[in-house]
C-alpha positions as CSV (number, residue, x, y, z in Angstrom):
1,X,83.0,113.2,66.9
2,X,86.3,112.1,66.7
3,X,88.3,113.8,63.9
4,X,91.6,113.1,62.1
5,X,93.3,115.8,60.7
6,X,93.8,116.2,56.8
7,X,96.3,118.3,54.4
8,X,95.2,119.1,51.6
9,X,96.8,121.8,48.6
10,X,94.7,123.8,47.3
11,X,95.2,123.7,43.2
12,X,94.4,126.9,40.6
13,X,92.4,126.8,38.7
14,X,95.5,127.0,36.4
15,X,96.1,123.5,37.8
16,X,98.9,125.2,39.6
17,X,98.9,123.3,43.0
18,X,100.0,126.0,46.4
19,X,103.3,124.8,47.9
20,X,101.6,125.6,51.0
21,X,99.2,123.0,52.7
22,X,96.3,123.4,55.1
23,X,94.6,121.6,57.0
24,X,91.0,122.5,57.1
25,X,89.2,123.3,60.6
26,X,85.3,121.3,61.9
27,X,83.2,123.4,63.6
28,X,84.6,124.1,66.7
29,X,88.1,122.4,66.2
30,X,91.2,123.9,66.2
31,X,94.1,123.1,64.9
32,X,95.9,120.6,66.0
33,X,99.2,121.0,68.1
34,X,100.8,118.2,67.3
35,X,101.2,116.6,63.9
36,X,103.0,112.9,63.1
37,X,103.5,112.0,59.6
38,X,106.1,109.0,58.5
39,X,108.0,110.2,55.8
40,X,109.5,108.1,53.4
41,X,112.7,107.7,52.0
42,X,113.6,105.2,49.6
43,X,116.8,103.6,49.3
44,X,119.4,101.8,47.5
45,X,117.2,98.3,48.3
46,X,116.1,96.4,46.3
47,X,113.1,93.6,47.8
48,X,110.3,91.4,45.9
49,X,106.7,92.2,46.7
50,X,103.8,88.9,47.2
51,X,103.4,89.0,42.8
52,X,107.2,88.9,42.8
53,X,108.7,92.4,42.1
54,X,111.0,94.1,42.4
55,X,110.2,96.9,45.0
56,X,112.5,99.2,46.4
57,X,112.9,99.5,49.5
58,X,111.5,102.0,52.2
59,X,112.8,103.6,55.0
60,X,109.5,104.6,57.4
61,X,110.6,107.0,60.4
62,X,107.5,108.6,62.7
63,X,108.2,112.3,62.2
64,X,106.3,115.2,64.4
65,X,106.2,118.8,64.0
66,X,104.5,121.0,66.8
67,X,102.3,124.1,66.4
68,X,104.8,126.9,67.1
69,X,102.0,129.0,68.0
70,X,101.1,127.1,71.1
71,X,105.4,127.1,72.0
72,X,105.1,131.2,72.0
73,X,102.1,131.2,73.8
74,X,103.3,128.4,76.6
75,X,107.2,128.7,76.9
76,X,109.3,131.7,77.8
77,X,110.4,134.4,75.2
78,X,114.9,132.7,75.4
79,X,113.3,129.4,75.1
80,X,111.2,129.2,72.3
81,X,114.1,131.8,70.0
82,X,116.3,128.9,70.7
83,X,113.6,127.2,69.1
84,X,112.9,128.3,66.8
85,X,116.7,129.3,66.0
86,X,117.2,125.3,66.0
87,X,114.6,125.5,63.0
88,X,117.3,128.0,61.3
89,X,114.5,130.7,62.0
90,X,115.3,134.2,63.4
91,X,113.9,135.5,67.0
92,X,110.8,136.0,67.3
93,X,111.9,140.1,67.5
94,X,113.9,139.7,64.2
95,X,111.0,138.0,62.9
96,X,108.7,140.7,63.9
97,X,111.1,143.7,63.7
98,X,111.4,142.5,60.1
99,X,107.6,141.3,59.1
100,X,106.5,145.3,60.2
101,X,109.1,146.7,58.1
102,X,108.2,144.6,54.7
103,X,104.4,145.8,55.8
104,X,105.7,149.5,56.1
105,X,106.3,148.6,52.6
106,X,103.5,147.7,51.1
107,X,101.9,149.6,53.0
108,X,103.7,152.9,50.9
109,X,103.0,151.4,48.1
110,X,99.5,151.0,48.2
111,X,99.6,154.6,48.8
112,X,101.6,156.0,46.6
């Protein structure tokens, strides 16, 4: 079976959409290692379509988004941390430390 990932935004009962999209994985499939997504940006230019209507000119760029967990599991820590830094993220060690502090705080609040 050939499967094409579909990016979806869940919607709550009050009509608000999630800010983080998800991909529903069919049974037996893993999350994609990379997603290719077109980025469309309107320019200040206009063009005329087949019906004679003026339409904005759009720049299209193919973007690639990698599964960071695969990078984490397959790269040396130093290389992985360089990638995280390039993405504006903290090193893995810093992120784990901060995440642990948050988890500990939540646990403390739940037990009080």
